[in-house]
VEXDO-810080 format. One line per 3 residues: number of its first residue (from 1); for each residue x negated, y, z negated of C-alpha. Coordinates in steps of 0.02 Angstrom, whole numbers, plus 50000, padded with zeros to 5 digits. Example, Ala and Ser with C-alpha at 12.3 -4.5 7.8 and 13.67 -1.06 7.14 Angstrom:
BEGIN
1) 49385 49775 49610 | 49316 49947 49643
***
This chain:
BEGIN
1) 50000 50000 50000 | 49938 50174 50044 | 49984 50320 49932
4) 49953 50502 49972 | 49913 50595 49811 | 49971 50776 49805
7) 49858 50905 49722 | 49976 50918 49573 | 49938 50737 49525
10) 49751 50749 49557 | 49718 50902 49453 | 49773 50849 49278
13) 49622 50748 49221 | 49706 50604 49127 | 49837 50579 49263
16) 49702 50579 49398 | 49592 50459 49302 | 49733 50333 49280
19) 49790 50350 49461 | 49615 50332 49532 | 49568 50198 49406
22) 49706 50083 49466 | 49661 50125 49646 | 49481 50074 49611
25) 49550 49909 49547 | 49630 49882 49718 | 49813 49908 49671
28) 49837 50036 49810 | 49737 50139 49934 | 49731 50325 49889
31) 49742 50461 50020 | 49726 50650 50020 | 49674 50787 50140
34) 49534 50915 50127 | 49669 51048 50101 | 49743 50951 49954
37) 49570 50942 49874 | 49548 51129 49904 | 49714 51161 49814
40) 49645 51062 49665 | 49489 51173 49661 | 49591 51333 49675
43) 49708 51277 49535 | 49558 51244 49423 | 49487 51416 49461
46) 49640 51494 49380 | 49587 51421 49212 | 49435 51530 49199
49) 49253 51549 49234 | 49161 51392 49281 | 49316 51285 49304
52) 49312 51291 49493 | 49130 51236 49495 | 49173 51092 49380
55) 49322 51044 49489 | 49215 51046 49646 | 49093 50928 49562
58) 49236 50812 49515 | 49303 50823 49693 | 49132 50775 49764
61) 49126 50625 49648 | 49303 50572 49697 | 49261 50587 49882
64) 49105 50481 49857 | 49204 50351 49759 | 49341 50341 49894
67) 49256 50384 50059 | 49402 50325 50166 | 49535 50422 50071
70) 49523 50588 50162 | 49642 50610 50309 | 49671 50757 50423
73) 49846 50796 50488 | 49865 50766 50674 | 49885 50913 50787
76) 50068 50956 50807 | 50134 50865 50653 | 50136 51020 50544
79) 50227 51119 50680 | 50367 50990 50700 | 50398 50957 50514
82) 50514 51051 50398 | 50514 51055 50208 | 50598 51177 50087
85) 50426 51253 50050 | 50325 51280 50209 | 50166 51275 50104
88) 50196 51089 50072 | 50213 51037 50255 | 50026 50999 50262
91) 50050 50868 50125 | 50183 50774 50224 | 50078 50791 50383
94) 49930 50713 50293 | 50040 50571 50229 | 50096 50537 50408
97) 49917 50545 50475 | 49859 50422 50343 | 50006 50303 50371
100) 50053 50323 50188 | 50191 50215 50118 | 50223 50332 49973
103) 50192 50514 49928 | 50149 50532 49743 | 50194 50705 49680
106) 50269 50800 49534 | 50342 50921 49661 | 50505 50825 49688
109) 50615 50970 49746 | 50505 51014 49894 | 50496 50837 49964
112) 50675 50782 50002 | 50690 50592 50010 | 50787 50595 50174
115) 50653 50700 50260 | 50516 50582 50203 | 50621 50430 50250
118) 50629 50493 50429 | 50440 50472 50430 | 50444 50302 50343
121) 50377 50372 50179 | 50451 50361 50005 | 50423 50487 49865
124) 50376 50439 49689 | 50327 50533 49534 | 50162 50477 49457
127) 50245 50409 49300 | 50362 50289 49392 | 50228 50247 49520
130) 50108 50194 49383 | 50242 50108 49279 | 50291 50004 49430
133) 50108 49958 49458 | 50098 49911 49273 | 50253 49800 49292
136) 50168 49707 49435 | 49991 49707 49362 | 50004 49740 49174
139) 49828 49687 49125 | 49744 49791 49260 | 49843 49950 49225
142) 49826 49927 49036 | 49638 49906 49055 | 49623 50066 49156
145) 49734 50162 49035 | 49633 50100 48887 | 49470 50156 48969
148) 49545 50328 49001 | 49608 50336 48821 | 49437 50288 48752
151) 49353 50422 48859 | 49479 50553 48800 | 49438 50508 48620
154) 49251 50516 48654 | 49263 50686 48737 | 49385 50764 48614
157) 49322 50684 48454 | 49500 50646 48400 | 49610 50493 48400
160) 49729 50474 48547 | 49859 50337 48531 | 49899 50277 48707
163) 50081 50333 48705 | 50037 50507 48644 | 49900 50529 48774
166) 50010 50468 48917 | 50153 50581 48860 | 50035 50731 48856
169) 49978 50681 49031 | 50159 50681 49093 | 50162 50492 49102
172) 50288 50454 48962 | 50367 50296 49038 | 50197 50220 49068
175) 50145 50264 48890 | 50302 50185 48818 | 50275 50026 48919
178) 50092 50016 48868 | 50132 50043 48684 | 50271 49912 48686
181) 50157 49784 48770 | 50008 49823 48660
***
């Protein structure tokens, strides 16, 4: 399965680490475009001095880790597509160019299901996407989530129960499932 990851699911660190961790385990093939990665860097820049530089370093590492993930929209796709927010058309065009099965985004309102269905693409929020992967591969997803939790504890110096961390990362259903299974 190929999943195009929107910038809004790549930028929050914990969410990104879980999404890319399960991709690295082979549960799906991640996709994005150079423009999506640029949106991530620009969003980080809004948090203050040095954040854009840090984000660009993280982006370079992600690109090296997943060298086949970057796709460029085909000429003409952006011109023929319509979405409620014209600034999101490039995301759908990239999903089409990459033959994505699913578009993973928090931006539900701007990606109507019927519009994506016309292109053979479904839309999923990251929480349900990951919870469904957990249902199919519980040990793999739990292992990735635990590694992310341990790293969050190491970096912050405070305890992070899995459910609390996943809830803070906007992954409450996944956190609930992981806690119940743990």
